[in-house]
C-alpha positions in Angstrom: 14.5 -37.8 13.3 14.9 -36.5 16.9 17.6 -33.9 17.5 19.0 -32.3 20.6 18.5 -28.9 19.1 16.2 -26.7 21.2 14.0 -23.8 20.2 12.1 -21.4 22.4 9.1 -19.6 20.9 7.6 -16.6 22.6 3.9 -16.4 21.9 1.2 -19.1 21.8 -1.0 -17.6 19.1 -1.5 -19.3 15.8 1.9 -18.1 14.3 3.9 -19.3 17.3 2.0 -22.6 17.7 2.1 -23.5 14.0 5.9 -22.8 13.9 6.3 -24.9 17.0 4.3 -27.8 15.5 6.3 -27.6 12.3 9.6 -27.7 14.1 8.5 -30.5 16.5 7.5 -32.6 13.6 11.0 -32.4 12.4 12.4 -33.6 15.7 13.3 -30.3 17.4 12.8 -29.8 21.1 10.4 -26.9 21.3 9.2 -24.9 24.3 6.5 -22.2 23.8 6.1 -19.5 26.5 3.2 -17.1 26.8 2.3 -14.4 29.3 -1.4 -15.4 29.3 -2.8 -18.1 31.5 -4.8 -19.8 28.7 -5.8 -19.4 25.1 -7.4 -15.9 24.6 -11.1 -16.0 23.7 -11.8 -12.4 22.6 -12.7 -11.5 18.9 -9.7 -12.1 16.7 -8.9 -13.5 13.3 -11.5 -16.0 12.1 -11.3 -16.3 8.3 -8.8 -18.8 6.9 -7.9 -18.2 3.3 -6.9 -20.8 0.7 -3.1 -20.6 1.3 -3.6 -21.1 5.1 -5.7 -24.2 4.4 -2.8 -25.6 2.4 -0.5 -25.1 5.4 -3.0 -26.8 7.8 -3.3 -29.7 5.3 0.4 -30.2 5.2 0.4 -30.4 9.1 -2.4 -32.9 9.2 -4.8 -30.3 10.7 -7.2 -29.5 7.9 -9.8 -32.2 8.7 -10.0 -31.1 12.3 -10.4 -27.5 11.2 -13.1 -28.4 8.7 -15.2 -30.1 11.4 -15.5 -26.9 13.5 -15.8 -24.4 10.7 -18.4 -22.8 8.5 -17.4 -23.1 4.9 -17.2 -20.0 2.6 -17.4 -20.2 -1.1 -18.3 -16.6 -1.9 -16.9 -13.1 -1.3 -19.1 -10.0 -1.8 -18.2 -6.4 -2.1 -21.3 -4.2 -1.5 -21.2 -0.6 -2.7 -23.8 0.8 -0.4 -24.1 4.2 -2.1 -25.3 2.7 -5.3 -26.8 -0.5 -3.9 -24.8 -2.8 -6.3 -23.2 -6.0 -5.1 -20.1 -7.6 -6.7 -19.7 -11.3 -6.2 -16.7 -13.6 -6.5 -17.2 -17.4 -6.1 -14.3 -19.7 -5.2 -15.8 -22.5 -7.3 -14.4 -20.7 -10.3 -10.9 -22.0 -9.3 -11.7 -25.6 -8.2 -9.7 -26.8 -11.2 -6.6 -24.8 -10.0 -6.5 -25.6 -6.3 -8.0 -28.2 -3.9 -8.5 -25.2 -1.5 -11.1 -23.4 -3.4 -12.9 -22.1 -0.3 -12.4 -20.4 3.0 -13.0 -21.7 6.5 -14.6 -19.6 9.2 -14.1 -20.3 12.9 -12.6 -18.6 15.9 -8.8 -18.2 16.3 -9.1 -19.7 19.7 -10.4 -23.0 18.2 -7.4 -23.1 15.8 -5.1 -22.6 18.7 -6.7 -25.6 20.5 -6.4 -27.8 17.4 -2.7 -26.9 16.9 -1.8 -27.1 20.6 -3.3 -30.6 20.9 -1.2 -31.9 18.0 1.9 -30.1 19.3 1.8 -31.5 22.8 1.5 -35.0 21.5 5.0 -34.9 20.1 8.1 -35.7 22.2 10.3 -32.8 23.5 7.5 -30.3 23.5 6.3 -28.0 26.3 4.0 -25.0 26.7 4.6 -22.6 29.7 1.6 -20.4 30.4 1.9 -17.3 32.7 5.5 -17.0 31.7 6.8 -13.5 30.6 9.8 -13.0 28.3 12.3 -10.6 29.9 15.7 -10.6 28.2 17.9 -12.7 25.9 21.6 -13.2 25.9 23.1 -14.7 22.7 26.4 -16.4 22.1 27.7 -18.1 18.9 26.2 -21.4 20.0 23.0 -20.6 22.0 20.6 -18.2 23.5 19.9 -17.7 27.2 16.3 -16.5 27.8 15.3 -14.9 31.1 11.6 -15.2 31.9 9.4 -14.2 34.8 7.0 -16.7 36.3 4.6 -16.8 39.3 7.4 -18.7 41.1 10.0 -16.2 40.3 12.6 -15.6 37.5 14.0 -18.5 35.4 16.6 -18.9 32.7 15.9 -21.1 29.7 18.6 -22.2 27.3 18.1 -23.0 23.6 19.8 -23.0 20.3 17.3 -20.5 18.7 14.7 -18.0 19.9 11.6 -17.0 17.9 9.6 -14.0 18.7 5.9 -14.5 17.7 4.6 -12.3 20.5 2.5 -9.8 18.6 2.8 -6.2 17.4 4.0 -5.1 20.8 6.7 -7.8 20.7 8.9 -7.8 23.8 11.5 -9.9 21.8 11.7 -7.3 19.0 12.0 -4.4 21.5 14.6 -6.3 23.5 16.8 -6.5 20.4 16.1 -2.8 19.6 14.8 -3.7 16.1 12.9 -0.8 14.5 9.2 -1.3 13.7 9.0 1.0 10.7 5.8 2.4 9.3 2.8 4.2 10.8 -0.3 3.8 12.9 -3.8 4.7 11.7 -5.6 7.4 13.6 -8.8 5.4 13.8 -9.5 2.4 16.1 -11.0 -0.8 14.8 -13.9 -2.4 16.6 -14.5 -6.2 16.4 -17.9 -7.3 17.5 -19.4 -10.8 17.5 -23.2 -10.9 17.1 -26.0 -13.3 16.5 -27.9 -12.2 13.4 -29.2 -14.0 10.4 -27.3 -12.3 7.6 -27.8 -15.5 5.5 -31.4 -14.6 5.2 -30.5 -11.4 3.4 -28.1 -13.0 0.9 -24.9 -11.9 2.6 -21.8 -14.0 1.6 -19.7 -15.5 4.4 -17.2 -12.8 3.6 -18.8 -9.5 2.9 -17.4 -5.9 2.7 -19.5 -2.8 2.9 -17.9 0.1 1.0 -19.7 3.0 2.5 -17.4 5.9 3.6 -17.4 6.3 7.4 -20.0 3.6 7.7 -17.8 0.9 6.2 -17.7 -2.6 7.6 -16.4 -6.1 7.2 -19.0 -8.7 7.9 -18.0 -12.4 8.1 -19.6 -15.6 9.3 -18.0 -17.2 12.3 -20.0 -20.5 12.5 -23.2 -22.2 11.3 -25.3 -20.9 14.2 -25.8 -17.3 12.9 -22.8 -15.9 14.7 -21.1 -13.2 12.7 -18.2 -10.8 13.0 -18.9 -7.1 12.3 -15.7 -5.0 12.2 -15.8 -1.2 11.7 -13.9 1.9 12.6 -14.2 4.5 15.4 -12.5 7.8 15.9 -9.2 7.4 17.8 -9.9 10.3 20.1 -12.8 8.5 21.7 -12.3 6.7 25.0 -12.7 3.0 25.3 -15.9 3.6 27.3 -17.3 5.9 24.6 -16.5 3.4 21.9 -18.2 0.5 23.7 -21.2 2.7 24.5 -21.6 3.5 20.8 -21.7 -0.1 19.6 -25.6 -0.5 19.5 -25.9 2.7 17.5 -23.1 1.9 15.1 -23.9 -1.7 14.3 -27.5 -0.7 13.4 -26.1 0.8 10.2 -24.8 -2.7 9.1 -28.0 -4.8 9.6 -30.0 -5.1 6.3 -33.1 -5.2 8.5 -32.7 -3.0 11.6 -36.0 -4.3 13.0 -34.7 -7.9 13.1 -33.5 -8.8 16.6 -29.8 -9.4 17.2 -27.6 -10.3 20.2 -24.2 -8.8 20.9 -21.9 -11.5 22.3 -18.6 -9.7 22.7 -16.6 -6.8 21.5 -12.9 -5.7 21.3 -11.1 -2.7 20.1 -7.5 -2.3 18.8 -5.1 0.1 17.2 -4.2 -0.7 13.6 -0.8 -0.4 12.0 1.1 -0.6 8.8 4.5 -1.5 10.0 7.4 -3.9 9.5 10.5 -4.8 11.5 13.7 -3.6 9.9 14.9 -7.1 10.0 13.3 -10.5 10.8 16.5 -12.1 11.9 19.2 -11.0 14.3 21.7 -13.8 14.9 20.0 -16.7 16.6 16.7 -14.7 17.1 14.0 -14.6 14.5 10.7 -12.8 14.3 7.4 -14.0 12.9 3.7 -12.9 12.6 2.7 -9.6 14.1 6.1 -9.3 15.9 7.6 -9.0 12.4 4.9 -7.0 10.7 1.4 -5.5 11.3 -1.3 -4.5 8.9 -4.9 -3.5 9.0 -7.1 -6.7 9.0 -9.3 -5.9 6.0 -8.8 -8.8 3.7 -7.2 -11.0 6.3 -3.7 -10.5 4.9 -2.0 -9.9 8.2 -3.1 -13.1 9.8 -2.5 -15.0 6.6 1.0 -13.6 6.4 1.7 -14.8 9.9 0.7 -18.3 9.0 2.9 -18.2 5.9 5.8 -16.9 8.2 5.2 -20.0 10.4 5.3 -22.3 7.5 8.5 -21.0 5.9 10.3 -20.5 9.2 9.6 -24.0 10.4 10.8 -25.4 7.1 13.9 -23.2 6.9 14.9 -23.6 10.6 14.0 -27.3 10.6 16.3 -27.7 7.6 19.1 -26.0 9.3 18.6 -28.0 12.5 18.7 -31.3 10.6 21.7 -30.1 8.6 19.8 -30.2 5.3 20.1 -26.5 4.7 22.9 -24.0 5.2 22.5 -21.2 7.7 21.6 -18.8 4.9 18.2 -20.5 4.7 17.3 -18.3 7.7 18.5 -15.2 5.9 16.3 -16.3 3.0 13.4 -16.6 5.4 14.1 -13.1 6.8 14.4 -11.6 3.3 11.6 -13.3 1.6 9.0 -12.9 4.3 9.8 -9.2 4.6 9.5 -8.9 0.8 6.1 -10.6 0.8 4.8 -8.2 3.4 6.2 -5.0 1.9 5.4 -5.8 -1.7 2.2 -7.7 -1.4 0.3 -7.8 2.0 1.0 -4.2 3.1 0.0 -2.3 -0.1 -2.9 -4.6 -0.8 -4.4 -4.2 2.7 -4.0 -0.4 2.5 -5.8 -0.3 -0.9 -8.6 -2.6 0.4 -9.0 -0.2 3.4 -9.1 2.8 1.1 -11.7 1.2 -1.1 -14.1 0.3 1.7 -13.8 3.9 3.2 -13.7 6.0 0.0 -15.8 9.1 0.3 -15.0 10.8 -3.0 -17.9 10.0 -5.4 -15.7 10.0 -8.5 -13.2 7.5 -6.9 -16.1 5.4 -5.6 -17.5 5.0 -9.1 -14.0 4.1 -10.4 -13.7 1.5 -7.7 -17.1 0.1 -8.6 -16.3 0.0 -12.3 -13.0 -1.6 -11.7 -14.4 -4.3 -9.5 -17.2 -5.2 -11.9 -14.6 -5.4 -14.7 -12.9 -8.1 -12.6 -16.2 -9.8 -11.7 -17.2 -10.0 -15.4 -13.8 -11.3 -16.7 -13.2 -15.0 -16.0 -9.4 -14.8 -16.2 -9.3 -11.8 -13.9 -11.6 -13.5 -11.4 -9.4 -16.6 -11.4 -6.3 -14.5 -10.9 -7.9 -12.6 -8.0 -9.2 -15.7 -6.3 -5.7 -17.4 -6.4 -3.6 -14.3 -5.7 -3.4 -15.1 -2.0 -1.0 -17.9 -2.7 1.6 -15.2 -3.6 1.8 -14.5 0.1 3.5 -17.9 0.6 6.6 -16.5 -1.0 9.3 -18.2 -3.0 11.0 -21.4 -1.9 14.5 -21.3 -0.5 15.6 -24.5 -2.3 14.4 -23.6 -5.7 14.3 -19.8 -5.9 17.6 -18.8 -4.2 19.4 -20.4 -7.1 17.2 -18.4 -9.5 17.9 -15.2 -7.7 21.6 -16.1 -7.7 21.7 -16.9 -11.5 19.9 -13.7 -12.4 22.3 -11.6 -10.4 25.2 -13.5 -12.0 23.9 -12.7 -15.5 23.8 -9.0 -14.4 27.4 -9.1 -13.4 26.8 -8.9 -9.6 27.3 -11.3 -6.8 24.3 -11.8 -4.4 24.8 -12.6 -0.8 22.2 -13.3 1.8 22.9 -11.4 5.0 21.6 -11.7 8.6 19.7 -8.4 8.2 17.0 -10.0 6.1 18.2 -8.6 2.7 20.1 -9.6 -0.4 23.3 -7.6 -0.8 24.7 -7.3 -4.3 28.4 -6.5 -4.9 29.9 -5.6 -8.3 32.2 -8.6 -8.3 31.7 -11.1 -11.1 32.4 -14.8 -10.7 
């Protein structure tokens, strides 16, 4: 199934690498470039939700991921003001999905697993220490200018994918708007050694506690955990780092129990989406296309779903199984999933963990325990992450088309990542 079609992907994070692997498995010649010199090791995403496990399984990577991961079957929401704990257990949906659990391990380990599989395939390459500069597009190809240690180079391909993060150089080069807002606060991500298991903490735990909110998640089976929390945006980086010992003491169930701080990272948090995920022969994916706060893991999960759909749609176009409008469907559907599902859900989860109003806090607690105590609601909540996968181009575009036809309109997928309806009937 080899093809002479070439794809350049900017960004060697999970989104870029999974897209690359998916395309290479369909015979495309894929080159990944990244400005870094190696896989980054700082604290980043490390909880892999059920829909992500499905993608890894389809790529033949799930077993490798399982070997390095801690397994998570439970999610806790702890309302610290009242001392109550709401628990959801993924075993409630084992009859609905084979992925009734989460995996917990560092994003750098996932990159290693995907990269090893990618580079085993013919026509693949990864260029570290290579900076995207500009792109020129024609009807048939893209010419990508890059900067390397040896000097500037020009790479040619049929398609370019920007998976280079929220500060995407590809998106900026195309002058695509990144619509939305940036939160005032800064998120801190710390990796610590501490035995939260001893105190009954679930592998995924949220502390709803006003300004002292936190997300606490297991990283491995050796008592390494992630503690993420917020700091005032006006503080300097030095001040934020100096405050870590004081701040994380609030999150330990036994402050007298010893801990070890392994590493820490801070980052700005956004709720933004590109105005389009496709411009001609250039496509955006992951944080280059959209950015959300990390509470609930919906930003990272959305990026993996982008990679899955993009590799399938572009692979179908490359192998002449799909028409070009499959890429418009990708751009439309992935943007819809972010704006309608991931973005508002992440905003609401952030609000709930940080809520200070006592009346609203009680409402949140009552609503969550209504869910916990209702089997149907629990099962719906535990499988809702699969909605982030979006609708399938092959099956659902026809459904969208037929519904529009019944309404007396004609739908057309356009290169701006939207469906345009005219009032012409068939």
